[in-house]
C-alpha positions in Angstrom: -19.4 -3.6 4.1 -19.2 -4.2 7.8 -20.2 -7.9 7.4 -17.2 -8.2 5.0 -14.9 -6.6 7.5 -16.1 -8.9 10.3 -15.5 -11.9 8.0 -11.9 -10.7 7.3 -11.3 -10.3 11.0 -12.5 -13.8 11.6 -10.2 -15.2 8.8 -7.3 -13.1 10.3 -7.8 -14.9 13.7 -7.8 -18.2 11.9 -4.5 -17.4 10.2 -3.0 -16.4 13.6 -4.1 -19.7 15.1 -2.7 -21.7 12.2 0.6 -19.8 12.4 0.9 -20.8 16.1 0.5 -24.5 15.3 3.6 -26.7 15.3 2.7 -28.2 11.9 3.0 -24.9 10.1 6.4 -24.1 11.6 7.9 -27.1 9.8 6.3 -26.2 6.5 8.2 -23.1 5.3 6.2 -22.6 2.1 2.9 -22.7 4.1 4.4 -20.5 6.8 5.5 -17.8 4.2 2.1 -17.9 2.5 0.3 -17.4 5.8 2.6 -14.6 6.9 2.1 -12.7 3.6 -1.7 -13.2 3.9 -1.6 -11.9 7.5 0.5 -8.9 6.5 -1.9 -8.1 3.6 -5.0 -8.2 5.9 -3.4 -6.4 8.9 -4.3 -2.8 7.7 -7.9 -3.7 7.2 -8.2 -5.5 10.6 -6.5 -2.5 12.4 -8.8 0.0 10.7 -11.9 -2.1 11.5 -11.0 -2.5 15.2 -10.3 1.3 15.4 -13.7 1.9 13.8 -15.4 -0.3 16.4 -13.6 1.5 19.2 -14.6 4.9 17.9 -18.2 3.7 17.7 -18.0 2.5 21.3 -16.4 5.7 22.4 -19.2 7.7 20.8 -21.9 5.5 22.4 -20.2 5.8 25.9 -20.1 9.6 25.6 -23.8 9.7 24.5 -24.9 7.7 27.5 -22.9 9.9 29.9 -24.2 13.0 28.3 -27.8 11.9 28.9 -27.1 11.6 32.7 -24.7 14.5 33.1 -26.0 17.8 34.5 -22.8 19.8 34.8 -22.6 22.1 31.7 -18.8 22.0 31.6 -18.7 18.2 31.6 -21.5 18.2 29.0 -19.4 20.4 26.7 -16.5 18.0 27.1 -18.6 15.0 26.3 -20.1 16.7 23.2 -16.5 17.4 22.0 -15.6 13.7 22.6 -18.7 12.7 20.5 -17.7 15.1 17.7 -14.1 13.7 17.7 -15.4 10.1 17.7 -17.8 10.9 14.8 -15.0 12.5 12.8 -12.9 9.4 13.4 -15.7 7.1 12.4 -16.3 8.9 9.1 -12.6 8.8 8.2 -12.3 5.2 9.1 -15.4 4.3 7.0 -13.7 5.9 4.0 -10.5 4.0 4.7 -12.3 0.7 5.0 -14.0 1.3 1.7 -10.6 1.8 0.1 -9.1 -1.2 1.8 -12.0 -3.4 0.6 -11.5 -2.4 -3.1 -10.4 -5.4 -5.2 -6.6 -5.4 -5.2 -4.6 -5.5 -8.5 -3.0 -9.0 -8.3 0.2 -7.6 -9.9 0.7 -4.8 -7.4 3.4 -6.7 -5.4 5.4 -7.6 -8.5 8.7 -6.1 -9.7 8.5 -4.3 -13.0 10.1 -4.1 -16.4 10.5 -0.4 -17.3 10.9 0.4 -21.0 11.5 4.0 -22.3 11.7 4.8 -26.0 12.5 8.1 -27.6 9.6 9.4 -29.7 9.1 12.4 -31.9 11.9 15.0 -31.7 15.0 13.3 -32.9 18.1 13.8 -30.7 16.2 16.0 -28.2 13.7 13.1 -27.7 16.6 10.7 -27.0 18.1 13.1 -24.5 14.6 13.4 -22.8 14.3 9.6 -22.7 17.7 9.5 -20.9 16.5 12.1 -18.4 13.3 10.2 -17.7 15.3 7.0 -17.0 17.5 8.9 -14.5 14.4 10.4 -12.9 13.0 6.9 -12.3 16.4 5.6 -11.1 16.5 8.4 -8.5 12.9 7.7 -7.5 13.7 4.0 -7.1 16.7 4.9 -4.8 14.4 7.0 -2.5 12.2 3.9 -2.1 15.2 1.5 -1.8 14.3 -0.4 -4.9 16.9 -2.1 -7.0 17.4 -1.0 -10.6 19.0 -3.5 -13.1 19.5 -2.4 -16.7 18.5 -5.0 -19.3 19.3 -3.3 -22.5 20.3 0.1 -23.8 20.6 1.8 -27.2 22.3 5.1 -27.1 22.2 8.1 -29.5 25.1 10.2 -30.7 24.9 12.9 -28.0 24.4 10.7 -25.0 20.7 10.3 -25.2 18.8 7.0 -25.1 17.0 5.7 -28.2 15.6 2.9 -26.0 16.4 1.6 -22.5 14.9 -1.3 -20.6 15.5 -1.9 -16.9 14.1 -4.1 -14.2 13.1 -2.4 -10.9 12.7 -4.7 -7.9 11.2 -3.7 -4.6 8.1 -3.8 -2.5 5.1 -2.1 -4.2 7.1 -1.3 -7.4 4.2 -2.0 -9.8 1.5 -0.6 -7.5 3.1 2.9 -7.8 4.9 2.8 -11.2 2.0 1.4 -13.2 0.6 4.9 -13.6 3.7 6.0 -15.6 2.8 4.1 -18.8 2.1 6.4 -21.7 3.5 9.3 -23.7 5.6 11.9 -21.8 6.0 15.2 -23.6 8.8 17.8 -23.0 8.7 21.5 -24.0 12.0 23.4 -23.8 14.7 25.1 -25.8 17.2 22.4 -26.9 20.9 23.1 -26.4 21.4 22.7 -30.1 18.8 25.4 -30.9 20.5 28.6 -31.8 17.3 30.7 -32.3 16.0 30.1 -28.7 12.8 28.5 -29.9 10.9 26.1 -27.7 10.7 22.6 -29.1 8.3 19.8 -28.2 9.5 16.2 -28.1 8.1 13.0 -26.7 9.2 9.7 -25.1 7.1 6.6 -24.5 7.2 4.8 -21.2 5.9 1.2 -20.7 5.7 -0.3 -17.2 5.1 -4.1 -17.2 4.8 -6.4 -14.2 7.6 -8.9 -14.1 6.3 -12.3 -15.2 7.3 -15.5 -13.4 8.1 -18.7 -15.4 4.8 -20.2 -14.2 2.9 -17.2 -15.6 4.1 -17.6 -19.2 5.1 -20.9 -20.8 7.5 -20.3 -23.7 7.8 -23.1 -26.3 11.5 -23.4 -27.3 10.4 -24.0 -30.9 8.9 -20.5 -30.9 12.3 -18.9 -30.2 15.4 -18.1 -32.2 18.5 -17.3 -30.2 21.3 -15.4 -31.8 24.6 -14.5 -30.1 26.9 -11.7 -31.2 29.5 -9.2 -30.0 28.1 -6.3 -27.9 28.3 -2.9 -29.5 28.7 0.6 -28.0 30.7 1.6 -24.9 31.3 -1.7 -23.2 33.7 -2.5 -20.5 36.8 -4.8 -20.8 35.9 -8.0 -22.7 32.4 -6.9 -23.5 33.2 -6.0 -27.1 35.6 -8.9 -27.7 33.4 -11.9 -27.0 30.1 -13.1 -28.3 28.3 -12.1 -25.1 25.3 -10.2 -26.5 22.0 -12.1 -27.0 19.1 -11.5 -29.3 15.8 -13.4 -28.9 13.2 -13.5 -31.6 9.7 -14.8 -30.7 8.1 -16.0 -33.9 4.4 -16.0 -32.8 4.4 -12.3 -31.8 7.4 -10.9 -33.7 8.9 -9.6 -30.4 12.7 -9.1 -30.6 14.7 -8.7 -27.4 18.4 -7.7 -27.4 20.5 -7.8 -24.2 24.2 -6.9 -24.0 24.7 -5.2 -20.6 26.5 -8.1 -19.0 29.9 -9.6 -19.9 28.4 -13.1 -19.6 26.3 -14.5 -22.5 24.4 -16.6 -19.9 23.4 -13.6 -17.9 22.4 -11.6 -21.0 20.3 -14.6 -22.1 18.6 -14.8 -18.7 17.8 -11.1 -18.8 16.4 -11.3 -22.3 14.1 -14.2 -21.3 12.9 -12.3 -18.3 12.0 -9.3 -20.5 10.3 -11.6 -23.1 8.2 -13.2 -20.4 7.1 -9.8 -19.1 6.2 -8.6 -22.6 4.1 -11.8 -23.3 2.5 -11.5 -19.9 1.6 -7.8 -20.7 0.0 -8.9 -24.0 -2.1 -11.4 -22.1 -3.1 -8.7 -19.6 -4.1 -6.4 -22.5 -6.4 -9.0 -23.9 -8.1 -9.4 -20.5 -8.4 -5.7 -20.1 -9.9 -5.1 -23.5 -12.5 -7.7 -22.6 -13.2 -5.6 -19.5 -13.1 -2.3 -21.4 -15.9 -0.6 -19.3 -14.1 -1.2 -16.0 -10.8 -0.2 -17.6 -12.2 3.2 -18.6 -13.1 4.0 -15.0 -9.5 3.7 -14.0 -6.8 6.3 -14.1 -3.7 4.2 -14.9 -4.8 2.7 -18.2 -1.3 1.9 -19.4 -2.2 2.9 -22.9 1.1 3.7 -24.6 -0.5 6.1 -27.1 -2.1 8.2 -24.3 -0.4 11.6 -23.7 -0.2 11.5 -19.9 2.2 14.3 -18.8 3.9 17.4 -20.0 7.2 18.7 -18.7 7.5 22.4 -19.5 11.0 23.6 -18.6 10.6 27.4 -19.3 7.7 27.5 -16.9 9.2 25.0 -14.5 5.9 23.2 -14.8 4.9 19.5 -14.8 1.2 18.8 -15.7 -0.5 15.4 -15.5 -3.3 15.5 -18.0 -5.3 12.6 -16.5 -6.0 14.3 -13.2 -5.4 18.0 -14.3 -2.6 18.3 -11.7 0.1 21.0 -12.2 3.2 21.3 -10.1 5.7 24.1 -10.4 8.8 22.1 -9.3 10.2 20.6 -12.5 13.8 20.3 -11.1 12.6 18.3 -8.1 10.4 16.0 -10.2 13.2 15.4 -12.7 15.4 14.5 -9.7 13.0 11.7 -8.7 10.5 13.6 -6.5 7.5 11.7 -7.8 5.5 10.9 -4.7 3.2 13.9 -4.9 2.2 13.0 -8.5 1.9 9.3 -7.8 -0.1 9.8 -4.6 -2.6 12.0 -6.5 -2.9 9.5 -9.3 -3.5 6.6 -6.8 -6.1 8.7 -4.9 -7.9 9.6 -8.2 -7.9 6.0 -9.3 -9.3 4.8 -6.0 -12.0 7.5 -6.1 -13.0 6.4 -9.6 -13.2 2.8 -8.5 -15.2 3.7 -5.4 -17.7 5.7 -7.5 -18.1 2.8 -9.9 -18.6 0.4 -7.0 -21.2 2.6 -5.3 -23.1 3.0 -8.6 -23.2 -0.8 -9.1 
């Protein structure tokens, strides 16, 4: 591990030297690439340098302790050694985490898709609440949310909603949200006061670039039509809505949130690219099924991952057996405690697998 850290530090110094050269300053693409690489390596380099310093501090304290006769000074030196040892152990663990293979999609924006599941109108209302929960969470992290498509139910719920969330680390945190979310509560339409159970399915897909997925124009049918539902001025009076049909996969994308047909078409293609990219990722992951099982965030849409129990004010994540009694805060976008715990559990599982190998 420490040889790997030393190699990273050496490479980091080479990057710094290259950034200082006049040639790189004139090549903006190269400059940006090097700056990003430097930024990615900085936490590991800082941790390794701190680890070496803590080791040096411990050795210095040990040497002084061997020569020191004064009992009060010896006590202080022993305390310094204990602090340094504690720091070393924490930094060792941090270095192991930083050296874990990084998900290449972690820095990408995401396509968020929420569909009402079992439970009729109550499921649609829950899907709408989940969407608002994620919008509030995105706002706390200063991410941008852009709706791609929306199908509403009669009482203001969402049968299906698709949105793009853009921002640093969006996929790295949100990827753990894929799966079936279950709600338990008394619906407003329930006169007998009985608790109902409904579900909604969440899919989090990394946004695909054009270079990631090549779409053959012959594989696509593009239909334009008038937008339906509650649109703004002009939305329902022009052929602005776009429907894409991808023949090889049968995927159908419908986009109508913009007044411009061109903008709706662009959004539809972005979503289609992300869906095709996700299909390719699923193929790769099924080929690496054993490694996949060791991870927390499987992204399996059929997996029941979380229950929101309103009568008990309880949110339970079934993958890590974590229960929080603050459902109002969670539904208002306070997701960091849940996501931090999921990330920690995922890292621990990967570390265990790495050590066993």
